[in-house]
C-alpha positions in Angstrom: -7.4 203.9 15.1 -4.1 204.4 13.3 -0.7 204.2 15.1 -0.5 208.0 14.9 -3.9 208.4 16.5 -3.1 205.9 19.1 0.0 207.8 20.0 -1.9 211.1 20.2 -4.6 209.4 22.4 -1.9 208.2 24.8 -0.3 211.6 24.8 -3.6 213.3 25.5 -4.3 210.9 28.4 -0.9 211.6 29.9 -1.5 215.4 29.6 -5.0 214.9 31.2 -3.5 212.9 34.1 -1.0 215.7 34.8 -3.6 218.4 34.3 -1.8 219.9 31.4 -5.0 221.0 29.8 -3.7 223.1 26.8 -1.5 220.2 25.7 -4.4 217.8 26.2 -6.6 219.9 24.0 -4.0 220.0 21.3 -3.7 216.2 21.3 -7.5 215.5 21.2 -8.0 218.2 18.5 -5.4 216.5 16.4 -7.3 213.2 16.7 -10.8 214.5 15.8 -9.4 216.6 13.0 -8.6 213.3 11.1 -11.4 211.1 12.7 -14.6 212.9 13.7 -16.1 209.5 14.7 -13.7 208.9 17.6 -16.1 209.6 20.4 -13.7 209.4 23.4 -11.5 212.2 22.0 -14.6 214.5 21.6 -15.6 213.8 25.3 -12.0 214.3 26.6 -11.7 217.5 24.4 -14.9 218.9 25.9 -13.7 218.2 29.5 -10.3 219.6 28.9 -11.8 222.8 27.3 -14.0 223.1 30.4 -10.8 223.0 32.6 -9.5 225.9 30.5 -12.9 227.8 31.0 -13.8 228.0 27.4 -17.5 227.3 27.5 -18.4 227.6 23.9 -15.7 225.3 22.5 -16.4 222.8 25.2 -20.1 222.8 24.2 -19.2 222.5 20.5 -17.1 219.4 21.3 -20.0 217.6 23.1 -22.4 218.6 20.3 -20.0 217.0 17.9 -19.8 213.9 20.1 -23.6 213.7 19.9 -23.4 213.3 16.2 -21.3 210.1 16.4 -23.4 207.0 15.6 -23.1 203.4 16.8 -21.5 204.1 20.2 -21.7 201.6 23.1 -24.3 202.4 25.8 -21.9 203.6 28.4 -20.3 206.0 26.0 -23.7 207.2 25.0 -24.5 207.8 28.7 -21.3 209.9 28.9 -22.5 212.0 26.0 -25.9 212.5 27.8 -24.1 213.6 31.0 -22.2 216.2 29.1 -25.3 217.5 27.3 -27.0 217.8 30.6 -24.1 219.7 32.0 -24.8 222.4 29.4 -28.5 222.5 29.9 -28.8 221.3 26.3 -32.2 219.6 26.8 -33.5 219.7 23.2 -30.2 218.2 22.0 -30.3 215.7 24.8 -33.8 214.6 24.0 -33.0 214.3 20.3 -29.9 212.3 21.1 -31.8 209.8 23.3 -34.5 209.3 20.7 -32.1 209.0 17.8 -29.8 206.5 19.5 -32.4 204.6 21.5 -30.0 204.8 24.4 -32.4 204.4 27.2 -33.4 200.8 26.5 -29.8 199.8 25.9 -28.6 200.7 29.4 -28.5 198.5 32.5 -31.2 199.2 35.1 -28.6 201.0 37.3 -27.5 203.2 34.5 -31.0 203.8 33.2 -31.8 205.3 36.6 -28.9 207.7 36.2 -30.3 208.8 32.8 -33.7 209.1 34.3 -32.4 211.5 36.9 -31.2 213.8 34.2 -34.7 214.1 32.8 -36.4 214.2 36.2 -34.3 217.3 37.1 -35.1 218.7 33.7 -38.9 218.3 34.2 -39.5 215.5 31.7 -41.3 213.3 34.1 -43.5 211.3 31.7 -40.5 209.9 29.9 -38.7 209.4 33.2 -41.6 207.3 34.6 -41.5 205.0 31.6 -37.8 204.4 32.0 -38.0 203.8 35.8 -40.9 201.3 35.4 -38.8 199.5 32.7 -35.8 199.4 35.1 -38.0 198.0 37.9 -39.2 195.2 35.6 -35.6 194.2 35.1 -34.4 194.8 38.7 -37.3 194.9 41.2 -34.7 194.7 44.0 -33.0 198.0 43.0 -33.5 200.5 45.8 -32.4 203.5 43.7 -35.1 202.7 41.2 -37.8 202.6 43.8 -36.5 205.9 45.2 -36.6 207.6 41.8 -40.0 206.0 41.2 -41.3 207.6 44.4 -39.8 211.0 43.5 -41.5 211.1 40.1 -44.8 209.9 41.5 -44.6 212.6 44.1 -43.9 215.2 41.4 -47.0 213.9 39.6 -49.2 214.3 42.7 -49.7 210.6 43.2 -48.8 210.8 46.9 -50.0 207.4 48.2 -48.2 205.6 45.4 -45.0 207.6 46.0 -45.1 206.7 49.7 -45.4 203.0 48.8 -42.4 203.3 46.4 -40.3 205.0 49.1 -41.2 202.3 51.6 -40.2 199.6 49.1 -36.8 201.3 48.7 -36.4 201.2 52.5 -37.4 197.6 52.7 -34.6 196.8 50.3 -32.1 199.1 51.9 -33.2 200.2 55.5 -30.2 202.6 55.7 -31.1 204.7 52.6 -30.9 208.1 54.2 -32.0 210.2 51.2 -35.3 208.2 51.1 -36.1 209.1 54.7 -35.8 212.8 54.1 -38.3 212.8 51.2 -40.6 210.3 52.8 -40.8 212.4 55.9 -42.3 215.2 53.8 -44.8 213.2 51.7 -46.0 210.6 54.3 -48.6 211.4 57.0 -46.6 211.1 60.3 -48.8 210.1 63.2 -48.1 208.7 66.7 -49.2 205.3 65.4 -47.2 205.4 62.2 -43.8 207.1 62.0 -40.1 206.4 61.6 -38.8 208.3 64.6 -37.2 205.3 66.3 -35.6 204.1 63.1 -34.2 207.5 62.4 -32.7 207.9 65.9 -31.0 204.5 65.6 -29.5 205.5 62.3 -28.4 208.9 63.6 -26.6 207.1 66.5 -24.5 205.1 64.2 -20.8 205.9 64.1 -19.0 207.2 61.0 -22.1 208.7 59.3 -21.2 210.8 56.3 -22.2 214.4 56.4 -24.6 213.8 53.5 -26.4 211.0 55.3 -26.5 212.8 58.6 -28.1 215.8 56.8 -30.8 213.7 55.3 -31.5 211.9 58.5 -31.5 215.0 60.6 -34.0 216.8 58.4 -36.1 213.7 58.2 -36.3 213.4 62.0 -37.1 217.1 62.2 -40.1 216.7 59.9 -41.4 213.7 61.7 -41.1 215.2 65.2 -42.6 218.4 63.9 -45.7 216.6 62.7 -45.9 214.9 66.1 -45.8 218.2 67.9 -42.4 217.6 69.6 -41.0 221.0 68.6 -37.9 221.0 70.9 -36.9 217.5 69.6 -37.6 218.7 66.1 -35.4 221.7 66.6 -32.5 219.6 67.9 -32.8 217.4 64.8 -32.9 220.3 62.5 -29.9 221.9 64.1 -28.0 218.7 63.6 -29.1 218.5 60.0 -28.0 222.1 59.4 -24.6 221.5 60.8 -24.1 218.5 58.6 -25.3 220.3 55.5 -22.9 223.2 56.3 -20.0 220.8 56.0 -21.2 219.9 52.5 -22.4 223.3 51.4 -20.1 226.1 52.5 -21.3 229.7 52.1 -19.3 232.9 51.6 -21.6 235.9 52.3 -19.0 238.6 51.4 -18.5 236.9 48.0 -22.3 237.0 47.5 -22.5 240.6 48.4 -19.6 241.4 46.0 -21.5 239.8 43.2 -24.8 241.7 44.1 -22.8 245.0 44.3 -21.3 244.3 40.9 -24.8 243.6 39.4 -26.1 246.9 40.8 -23.1 248.8 39.4 -23.3 247.2 36.0 -27.1 247.1 35.4 -28.1 250.7 36.0 -31.2 252.3 34.6 -29.5 253.1 31.3 -28.0 249.7 30.6 -30.9 247.5 31.7 -33.2 248.4 28.8 -33.3 246.3 25.7 -34.9 246.4 22.2 -37.9 244.4 21.3 -37.8 240.7 20.2 -40.6 239.3 18.1 -41.6 235.8 19.1 -44.9 233.9 19.4 -44.0 232.7 22.9 -43.7 235.1 25.9 -41.7 233.9 28.9 -43.0 234.5 32.4 -40.2 234.6 35.0 -41.4 233.7 38.5 -38.8 234.8 41.0 -38.3 235.3 44.7 -36.8 233.6 47.7 -37.2 229.8 48.0 -40.3 228.9 50.0 -42.0 232.2 49.2 -45.0 230.8 47.3 -43.5 230.6 43.8 -44.7 227.0 43.2 -48.3 228.1 44.1 -48.0 231.0 41.7 -46.8 228.7 38.9 -49.7 226.3 39.5 -52.2 229.2 39.3 -50.7 230.4 36.0 -50.6 226.9 34.5 -54.3 226.5 35.1 -54.7 228.8 32.0 -54.8 226.9 28.7 -52.3 229.4 27.1 -49.6 228.9 29.7 -47.1 226.0 29.7 -45.4 225.4 33.1 -41.7 224.7 32.5 -40.7 224.5 36.2 -37.2 225.3 37.4 -34.5 225.3 34.7 -31.1 226.8 34.3 -31.8 227.8 30.7 -31.2 231.5 31.1 -28.0 231.1 33.2 -26.8 228.7 30.5 -27.3 231.4 27.8 -25.3 233.8 30.0 -22.5 231.3 30.3 -22.4 230.9 26.5 -22.3 234.7 26.1 -19.5 235.0 28.7 -17.6 232.0 27.4 -17.3 231.0 31.0 -18.3 228.2 33.3 -19.8 229.2 36.6 -21.4 227.4 39.5 -25.0 228.3 40.2 -26.8 231.3 38.8 -23.9 233.9 38.4 -20.4 234.7 39.6 -18.1 237.8 39.5 -16.5 236.9 36.2 -19.8 236.6 34.4 -20.9 240.0 35.7 -17.6 241.5 34.8 -18.1 240.5 31.2 -21.8 241.4 31.1 -21.5 244.8 29.3 -20.0 243.0 26.3 -22.8 240.5 25.8 -25.1 240.3 22.7 -28.3 240.5 24.6 -30.7 239.9 21.6 -28.7 236.7 21.0 -29.1 235.7 24.6 -32.9 236.3 24.4 -33.2 234.3 21.1 -31.1 231.5 22.6 -33.3 231.3 25.7 -36.5 231.2 23.7 -35.2 228.5 21.3 -34.1 226.4 24.2 -37.5 226.8 26.0 -39.5 225.9 22.8 -39.9 222.2 23.7 -41.1 223.1 27.2 -43.4 225.7 25.8 -45.4 223.0 24.0 -46.7 225.5 21.4 -48.5 227.8 23.9 -48.4 231.5 24.0 -46.7 231.8 27.4 -44.2 229.6 29.2 -43.1 229.9 32.9 -39.6 229.8 34.2 -39.7 229.3 38.0 -36.0 229.3 39.0 -36.4 231.3 42.2 -32.8 232.7 42.2 -33.3 234.3 38.8 -34.3 237.3 41.0 -30.5 237.9 40.9 -30.6 238.1 37.1 -33.6 240.4 36.5 -31.3 243.0 34.9 -29.9 240.7 32.3 -33.3 239.1 31.8 -35.0 242.4 31.2 -32.4 243.5 28.7 -32.3 240.2 26.8 -36.1 239.7 26.9 -37.9 243.0 27.0 -41.3 241.2 26.4 -40.8 238.9 29.4 -43.1 239.2 32.4 -41.2 239.4 35.7 -43.4 238.2 38.6 -41.9 238.5 42.0 -43.3 236.6 45.0 -42.7 238.1 48.4 -43.6 236.6 51.8 -43.2 237.6 55.5 -39.4 237.6 56.3 -39.6 235.3 59.4 -41.9 232.9 57.6 -39.6 232.8 54.5 -36.4 232.5 56.5 -37.6 229.7 58.8 -39.1 227.8 55.9 -35.7 228.0 54.2 -33.9 226.8 57.3 -36.1 223.7 57.6 -35.9 222.7 53.9 -33.2 220.3 52.7 -32.2 221.7 49.4 -30.0 219.9 46.8 -27.1 222.1 45.8 -28.8 225.5 46.1 -29.4 227.8 49.1 -26.1 227.2 50.9 -27.0 230.3 52.9 -29.9 228.5 54.6 -28.0 226.3 57.1 -27.1 229.1 59.5 -29.6 231.5 61.2 -27.5 234.6 60.8 -26.4 233.9 57.3 -30.0 233.2 56.4 -31.2 236.6 57.7 -28.3 238.4 56.0 -29.0 236.7 52.7 -32.7 237.7 53.0 -31.6 241.3 53.6 -29.3 241.2 50.5 -32.2 239.8 48.4 -34.6 242.6 49.5 -31.9 245.2 48.7 -31.3 243.8 45.2 -35.0 243.7 44.5 -35.3 247.3 45.5 -32.6 248.0 42.9 -34.4 246.2 40.1 -37.6 248.1 40.8 -35.7 251.3 40.6 -33.9 250.6 37.3 -36.7 248.7 35.7 -39.8 250.9 36.4 -43.0 249.0 35.7 -41.3 245.7 34.9 -41.2 244.0 38.3 -44.7 242.9 39.3 -44.8 242.2 43.1 -47.3 239.6 44.4 -47.8 239.3 48.2 -48.1 235.7 49.4 -50.5 236.4 52.2 -52.8 238.3 49.8 -52.7 235.5 47.3 -53.8 232.8 49.8 -56.4 235.1 51.4 -58.0 236.4 48.2 -56.8 234.1 45.4 -59.3 235.1 42.8 -58.6 238.8 43.1 -54.9 238.2 42.9 -55.2 235.7 40.0 -57.2 238.3 38.0 -54.6 240.9 38.8 -51.8 238.6 37.7 -53.6 237.5 34.5 -54.2 241.1 33.5 -50.6 242.0 34.0 -49.4 239.0 31.9 -51.9 239.7 29.1 -54.4 237.0 29.2 -57.9 236.6 30.6 -58.7 235.1 34.0 -60.0 231.5 34.0 -61.6 229.8 37.1 -59.5 226.8 36.5 -56.5 228.8 37.5 -57.6 228.5 41.1 -57.7 224.7 41.0 -54.1 224.3 42.0 -54.6 220.9 43.5 -55.6 219.5 40.1 -53.9 216.2 39.1 -52.4 217.4 35.9 -48.9 218.7 35.6 -45.7 218.0 37.4 -44.3 219.9 40.4 -40.7 219.1 41.0 -40.0 221.3 43.9 -39.9 221.1 47.7 -43.5 222.2 47.7 -44.7 219.4 45.4 -46.7 217.6 48.0 -48.0 220.7 49.8 -49.3 222.5 46.7 -51.5 219.5 45.7 -53.6 220.2 48.8 -54.9 223.4 47.3 -54.5 227.0 48.4 -53.7 226.8 52.1 -54.2 229.7 54.5 -52.5 228.2 57.6 -48.9 228.3 56.6 -48.0 231.6 58.2 -46.4 231.9 61.6 -45.0 228.3 61.7 -41.8 229.7 63.2 -43.5 230.8 66.4 -43.5 227.2 67.7 -39.7 227.5 67.5 -39.3 231.1 68.6 -37.2 230.4 71.6 -34.6 228.6 69.4 -34.6 231.3 66.6 -33.1 234.2 68.5 -30.1 234.7 66.2 -32.2 234.8 63.1 -35.0 237.0 64.5 -32.5 239.4 66.1 -30.6 239.8 62.8 -33.8 240.4 60.9 -34.8 243.0 63.4 -31.4 244.6 63.1 -32.0 244.8 59.4 -35.3 246.5 60.0 -37.3 243.6 58.6 -39.3 242.7 61.7 
């Protein structure tokens, strides 16, 4: 680095420290203009542009960073993090393969990298990396935890339980492990972790994050043991802790939903045809409504690739809007929606899903909250199939309440907010049916579990392929299921999931009363 570049770098760092983002951008741009191989400047430039909310230029900077060769492992990991930030999975995969980054990282950092791919659905690669990390550091609790998660996604339940138990043996206070283990392990009076969880919850100075994990774990274990009052008390504590971490603004949500209805009317929601050999199937609905089961049914067909839950479509909208937003959508994105190039959004989505499509004629996208985006999806991808799973309101809402989500579903930690969000979801779906006649294909959860073959035939006919008996083998070992239903769906099509809330009915007055007020009970 020349003296001039060194001075520019120091200047850029000072501007960054003082959050003077425009000046920081100017300094970093001046560096890379003369030296495109100076990786730190590209990364800082991408971050500073993000602070200025210029999505495209921020992405372009990290793509330029990914072209720099011969970088140290930690710098390479920083590039990988930024690529993941933009849902740039094909570019991320190419970068890892080209640089051989994975095997250059320490076991601790390799687990970080593995988490990017686990959340993106590439579990085969993730498993190889985790097992490599465990060979180097068999005492790394985080590696055993990640091992357990990926084994669970793969349907290898007994092995996943063993991996989680190894993590707890190394670190008995690992709260996140308890919350997952409580779902995948068989909890019995003879074998459970209730006493350990109560001891941990009695500790002073618990973080809200750990308290949430432990509260939900204790709820699951006591539920399995039939202690419903104790299970409710644990769940209520877990919800309170999660609310601290995940605030929710219902008026803001309603404002976005109203803006979507206003923008995507019947005239604006129609788009022109896009020719492509791959047809996307969007599976949408509330969390815990049966969407994972539906994807397993579809992926039993040889022409269908299951891509799981991705943010690929929202990422295309962010690029079109030149705007960063948290989650699926925000007011700024909707405000700019009438100016989008929707054919470009559709082509961008299809290109980004190509790897996940694995050369098949159909590819699923099971990001449940995409129900919010059915207008933009229909306009950008006129050939897409839009499958909507719907389930009994009380069953859906209670199942959301007792599920510990990662960063989504912030509405699900309060009974009244849960019921209000469910009402908002139903109203928005009514709008999409009205402005997209014939596009939204409703599937009733109870009908699907009571008459699976009839429903599978109906779904296949709508999508445009023939029914295959293998579609009903949802408990098959093949494929990955990286959702809260990953362990449950491996048990096959269950008919006994309805009415679970009745065991807790005396505690659910606020939610049930609100649903009744909305005319949903």
